[in-house]
N, C-alpha and C positions, 0 to 999 in steps of 0.2 A: 811402555803401550804406546802403540801408532799415531796416537794426537802429540801427545809429548816428542815425538820423537820430530814430529810436524814444527813442532814450536823452535824446535832445534835446527832445524832445515833453514827456515822461514825470512827472509829479508826484506820483507816491504816495512812500509810502515806504520800498516793497522793488518788486524788478523781478527779473518772470520771464518765460520766451519760451515759446512757444505754437505752433508747428507748422501750417498748416489743415489739415491731412488728420488731423492728432491731436486728443486731446483728454485734460482731467483726468477720470480714473475716479471718484475720488471726491466729493463735494460740499463736504465739510470736511476734504479737502486741504490746502488753501492756508492755511485756520484754525490746522490742526493744525501744521502748519511753521511759520507766522504767530508763534505761543504758544509752538512751544518754540526757536523763536530771543531773542525776547523773553524768557523763563523764563531762560534762562541768561546773556542779555545781549551777545548774538555779533551778527555783521554777515553769515552766510549759516547755510543751511539747506537740507536736499533729503529729497526721501521715494523713495518705491520706483517701479520702471517695470515695467508689463506692453507683449510684445511681440505683436504678432499678425500672425504668420508663414502666410499663404495661408490664413489661417481659422482657426488654431489658436492659443489663447491662450496664451503663454509668458508665467513668470514671471522676469526679465533677474534671474539669482544675483548682482548685482555691487548692494555696498551693505545685501544681506541676511546675508550674514554676520556684520555688524557687529551686527544686531539679532536673532538667531534667539532672544533671550530676551523680545523682542517689547519690548524698555524702548530707550527713546530716550539715543544714543551722541555723546559729543562727541568730535569725531577732528583731531590734530594735523595739519596739511598736511604735516610734515617728515614725518612716519611714513607717511602716507598717497601721496603723489605722485603720481595718477593724473589723469588730461583730458578721461577721458571723460562721457556720462552729463550733458552743458551743460544740456539741459531740464528735469533734476529737479531742477535748484537754484531758490532763492529769495534774493535778494542784495540787499541795502541798497545805496538810490541814490546815499546820499550817501555811501557809502565808492566806489562807481563813479566820480562829480562827481569829488571831492576829491582823485583820484589819476589822474583824466581819463584813463581806461582804454574806451578803445574796440575796436573789431572789426576787424581789418587789413582792407583794399577786396581781396577774395579771394572768389572765386564756389565754394571748396571749402577745408575745415578753418580757419575762420575762428572757430569757435566755441570749440575746445579753447586758442588762444593769450587769448583774451578771459576766458575760465574761470581758466587756472592763475594771472591776472594778479591777479583776486581771491582766490582760493583762498591767494597768497601772501601778499598783504596781510592777509588777513583771519585767516590761523595758524590759525584754528579753526575748524569747522562742526560743525552741530548734523544726524545723522542722525535723522530723523522713520518709525517701522513703520506707513507708512500707505501705501498703493497709492495713488498720486501720479499719474502720466502713464502714457495708453493711448498706444504707437508703432505704426503702421498699418506693419511694414515692407514688406508686400508694395506698399505703393503708392508707397515711395520710388523717386525717379528714380536710375538708373545712370547713370554720365560717363563719355560717350566721346570728348568736347570735346579735342582736345589741349591749347587752352589751359585748360581746365579740371584738366589733369593736372599743368601748369604750375603752377597755383594751390596746389594740393594738394602738390606737392613745395614752392612757399616758405613754407607755412605748416608742415610737418613742418621745414623747415631752420630756419624762427622759433622755434620749439616747442626745436630740439634747443640750440641757442644759447641761450635761456633758462636751458635745462636747466643745463650746462654750466658758464654762467654764476653762477647760484645753487648750485650744485655740489648738486643735484637729481640722487642719481647713478640713484635706482630709475626715477625720469621717465624718463631718461638712455634706460635700457632699453626704457621702454616703448615710445616713438617708434621707436627701433633696430630692437625686436623687430614693428612696426608696417611699417617697409621691408620689411624679410626677410618678410616676409608673402604668399602667393601671390597673395592678391587683391588688393592693391594691386600687386603686378610685371606684371601682366595689365595694368591699366592704362597703366603705366608704357609697358612693352611697346610697347601699339597708341599709343600717342603717338611712338615712337620710329620705329616704323615709317613714320610719316609724314614725318617728315625733323624733325623735332623737334629740332634739336641745343639750346633752351633745356633742354628736359627734361635732359638729360644734363649739360648745366653743371651743374646745379641738385644734379643726384645726385653728380655728382664732387664741388663744393664739401660736400655732406653727409658725402661719403668723407673728405674731407680733415679734415673737423672731427671725425669717429669716430675718424681715424687718430690723430689728437693725445691721444684717449683711451684709445688702444690695442685699440678694438671695432672689429673687423671686420663691414662692410657683405656678407652674403652675397647679397642681390639683384643685385649685380654678375654675380658669377659665373654667377647662376643665367638672369641677362638673353642673358650672351654666348652662352651656350649655346643657349636660344630663340631669338635673332636669326639665328646663325649654323647652325639646322639641326643640328647636329656629333652630335648622340645617335645613335649609329650603332645600340645595342642595339634602340632604338623603331623603328627602319627596317628592322632585322633583324626583328625581333618581326611586323611589317605583313607584310613581305614570307613570313614563314611562314604569315602566316595564307592566303594566297591557296593555300594545300596543303589550306586543310579549308574554305573558304567561298567562293562565286565574287565575281569583280571588282563593282564598283558594285552590291555589296549596299549594303540600309539597316544603321546599325549605332546602335545607342542607347550609347553610354559611362557606363559606370557608375565613377563614382570621380573626383573635383574637387580631389584633391591633388596632388602633386609629377607621379608618375607620367602619371596622369590629361591634367593639361597637359601635360607633354612628347607622348603620345599623339596629344594634340587638334593641336597641332602639327605632328604629322610627317604625321599621316591628312591633313590639308588641305592643306600641301603634294605631298604622293606624290597625292592622290584616286585612292588605290585604292579605297575605300568614301567612303560619304555617311553623316554624321554625321547622324544627323536628331534628337536628342534627348540631352539631356546632365542625369545623374540622380547625385545625392550626397544621401542623406536630412540630413546634419549641413550642408551646404551649401547647400539650396534656397536661391532667390532673391537667391543672388551671381550678377556677372554678369561672365562673362570671356569676352575673346575676342569679341565679341560676340554673346555666348549667355548665357542665363537658364537656372541648371542647380536643376531640378525634383526634387520628393521622388519617392519611390518610388512612393509613388499615381499617378503621374502615367503611369506606364510603359505600363499600357493603354489609352490615351489615342492610342499612337503604330499606325502599321502599320511594322512594323518586321520583319527577315530575323534580326539576331542581335542579342547584348546582350555589351558586349565588358565586362568586369569587372578593371577596371585598378586594381588592389593587387595590392601585392608580399606583401604578408601572406598565406602558403597558408591557414592558420586563417580572418582576417578574411575573405577573400574565399568561402570554403568557408560562414560565416556567411552571405553576403550573398545565396551561391547557394540556400543554402534558403531564406533570404525572399521568392526571387524565385517558388521553388515553392510554397512559401504562397499567394502572387497567381495562380497558376494558369501561369506562366511554366515553359512544356518543357525539360531540361536539354540539348538538342540544338540549343537556340537560344542558351545560353550558353556564353561563350567566355572561360577564363582567362587573364590573362594571363601569370599567376608557370608556366602550365603549358606553354604556348607558348614563353615565356622560358627553360625549364631543357629 
């Protein structure tokens, strides 16, 4: 793959990776990280990340917790055990070459296996409190190709085996939580819906690994529910909607959590209404079931009949309702899931 070829060609003392649509925010960040690594006689260092999400710049929280006082901090990987923010690191080329570390031949999730190998061998790394990597989240491509989903599962399986074999309990939990996250589940379900049995085999392999560690893989239970469409309550609620709103109404679904996923799946299957937009202020930019979730500020761009607030908590749902009123959405256009359900 391209990154392995780059490693072969590279001749510098240290290696960093920069995606084509991102950039380094601070002109002195590379120097700052390099100086920190050399100062402490280490092989790996990292800086902070800024994220551009639909034009809004957000400080990525990870690493910042370690440098709250504005001072560089040396971290032991055995205490750290996390595999994210690969692009924020600067790594010794000598460490990579001498230990024959490379990227697995995957189209998705190839970075975490590379990173944990480097951090495992380096043992320690320094975090420099400098704004380093500027990531354009809204420009990142979402993956829908079942083969790419398979590669993601292969990468997760590799990471899980590595964590278990090296007794990294927290890293095992990190990978498990990632698998159980609804955003990963939607991609896997899409792959299975196209008769992608390799994805199911990989998921079962992962489940066996976790069973040996006495850890549950909740995603399997969720997937069975989604694939078989057995959520009777969701379908019952949709039938109840017909007492309040006409069939074929144009609906905006607010909420991309578990209940939002279930309702979207049921509405799509039953075809009572048309979902023209999916909104969640905390998950905007995420891609589920072929749809991109947008922020609350995009609602007025849609021509809709009703907004279905797919949130189970009455207090949270009421809070969302108030936010929608603040941007001019009339109350009679809002339907609250928990009220219909009740």
